[in-house]
N, C-alpha and C positions, 0 to 999 in steps of 0.2 A: 326607541331612539333610532334615528335614521342614519344612513350611510354617511351623510354629510355632516352629521352632528357628533354626539358623544358616543364613544365606543368603550371607554374604560374609566373607572374611578379609582384613584389612589387614596387610601385612608391612612392617617396617622393612628397610632395605638394609644399611647399614654395621654389621658385626659381628653381624648377625643372619643374613642370607642369604649374605653374602660376608665373609671375614675381612680387613677393611680394615686393622686394626691390624698383622696379620702381614705383609701386603703392604707396608705402610709401613716396617716394620723391615727387610725384605729390600731395599727401595729405598735406605734409608740406608746399608746395608752396601755397596751398589754404589757409592755416592758417596764412601764413607769414604776410599778411596785419594787423593782430591783434597783433601778437608778433613774436619774432624770437627765440623760445626756441629749445632745443634739448630734445624732449619728450621721447626718448627711452634710457634713461640712464640705465646702467646696475647695478642696485642695487638689492639685494635680496628681494623677496616678503615675508612679514610677513605671517605666516601660517594662520592667521585669517582674512587677508585682501583679498577681492575679486579682480579680475583683473581690474574691472572698477575703484574702489577706488584707487588701486595702481597706475594706469596710470594717473588718475587725479592728484594724489599727485606728480608724476613725472613732469607733466605740471606745477603744482603750483610752484615747486622748480625751474624749468627752467625759468619761467616767472619772478620770484623774482630775480634770478641771472642776467637775461637780463636787467631788468628795474632798479634794485638796490633799489626797493621800498619794500613795505610790500607784504606779501602773499595775493593772490586774488583767493580764491577757486571758485568763480562764473565764473571768466574769464577762469580759468584753465579747468573747466568742459565744458564750451562753446568751447574752443579750442580742447579738447580731442574728443568730440562728432563730431565736424566738421571734424577733422582729420580721425577719425574712419569711418565715413560715406563715405568720399571721397575715402579713401583707398579701402573700399569694392566695391565701384562703379567701380574702375579701376582694380579689380581682375577678369580677364577674362581667360577662357580656349580657346585658339586660335582655329580657325576652322580647321587648318591643324593638330593640336594636337588632336582634337576631332576625326577627320577622322582616324588618326593613331590608337587611342585607339579602335575605332569601328572595324577596320580591325583586330587588334591583338586579340580582344576578340572573334573572330570567331573560333580561335583554341587554345586560352589560357585563363586561369583564371586570372583576374586582381584584384589587391588589392591596396588601397591607405593607406599608412602608414606614419603618420605625428606626430612628436613630438609637445608638446606645451599644453598650457592651454585649457581645453575642450571647454569652452565657445568661446574663440577666434578662435580656429580652426574650430569648427562647424559653426561659422558665416562665415568664409572664404569659407568653403565647400559649404554652401548654396548660397553664393554670386556668386561663379563661376559656380554653377550648374553642378558639375562634378559627382554627385551620379549615374546617369544612365550609366556611362561608367565603373563601377566597380562592381565586385561580392561582395565585402566587403570593409568597411572603418574602419580603426582602428586609434584612436587618443591616443597618448601616455599619455596625461593627464588623461585619463580614465582608465589607466592600472596601475598595481603595479610598473612597470618599463618601461622606455622609451628606444628608441634606444640610445646607441648601445648594451643594454642588450640582451643576446640571448633569454630570456624568451618571449619578445614581438614578436620576429620572430617566435618562436615555436607556440605561440598563433595564429599568422596569418596562419601558415601552417595548424593547426588544423581546423581553420575556413573553409579553402578551401579543406580540405581533401587531402593534398599533403605532401610530405616529403621535408625537407630542401634542399636535393641534387637535387630536381626537380625545384628549384626556383631561380629567378634572382632578385637582388635588384638594383634599379636605383635611384640615388640621387646626389645632388650637394655637400654634406658634407662628407669629408673624415672621420671625427671624429665620426659621428653618422651613416650615411647611409652605407658607405663602411666598416668601422670597425665593425658595427653591423652585416652586412652580412657575414663578415669573421668570427666573433665570433660564429655565428649560423651555420656555415658550409654550406652556400648556394652554389648552383652550380656555380654561378658567381656573381660578383659585377660590376656595370657599373657606372663610375663616370662622371657626367655631368660637364664639365669644360669649361663654356662659355668664360671665360676671358683668357683661355689658360695659366693659371698661372703654375708655377713650384712648386710642393709640397716641403715643408721643409723636411729636413732630419728627419727620424724617423716617418714620416707620414704613415698611412696605405696605402698599395699598391693595387689598384683596378686591377681586371682582364682585364678590358677594359676601355677606355677613349673616350668620345664623346664630341663634341663642341655644339651639338644641340640635343635635345631630339628626333627630327625627324630622327636622324641617328640610333636610336635604332633597328628598324626592320632588318637592315643590320647586326648589331652586333648579334642579336638573331639567324640569319641564320648561322653566323659563329660558334656560340656556338653549334647549332644543328648539323652542319656538322662535327664539331670536335667530338661530342658525337657519331655520327653514325660511324665515322672512327674508334674511339676507340672500339666500339662494334664489328665492323667487324674484328678488330685485335684480340679481345678476342675470337671470334667464330673460327677464323682460328687457333689460338693457341690451342684451345680446341679440334679441329678436328685432330690435329697432335699428340695428346697424346695417 
């Protein structure tokens, strides 16, 4: 990667580098013999409630809805901690993904940029042991703003000593990863679209689309080639003036 091209790549974590959704499904199956709740209901978190208490409350409500009986805080806590432990056990950074990151880091700076509660995300990062593959790790819950706010991307650039136009954002969310990269003026955004879904009208438009994170090196080569071609055109134009 040349001086005039890419210097850094930002990676999302959940459902980009690790299959969080699949790990969550396996965790629910582990808990199913106890109850059959939906523990991840989308209700807002009270500002004073920690993530553990909040999620136990979700389980408590779901168990009550499923059983039709009284709330059972003890069972809810048991279910939550079983679900959490099982999910973390199944959060793995695949060997081929580790190999790709190792190879990319020989010529690029790599940064992990994930939204979410700081405790939850740090536990995931620890569980999948991805720290050695990155020059820096930024958790949105530890910052003033999360993706897609430009400020968190500028913070990442400052950490690595690079400019936004030298960076690429890779992630599975159009609304946070891609929109954020566009908001911050990054060199390129790469959308990981495993399901090959069609974006709804009005969605952010990524520069590139891949169906597997392992396709990223090829895309980076395309971006670099395009940058070098544009540089060559600029030099030619300058020499004719």
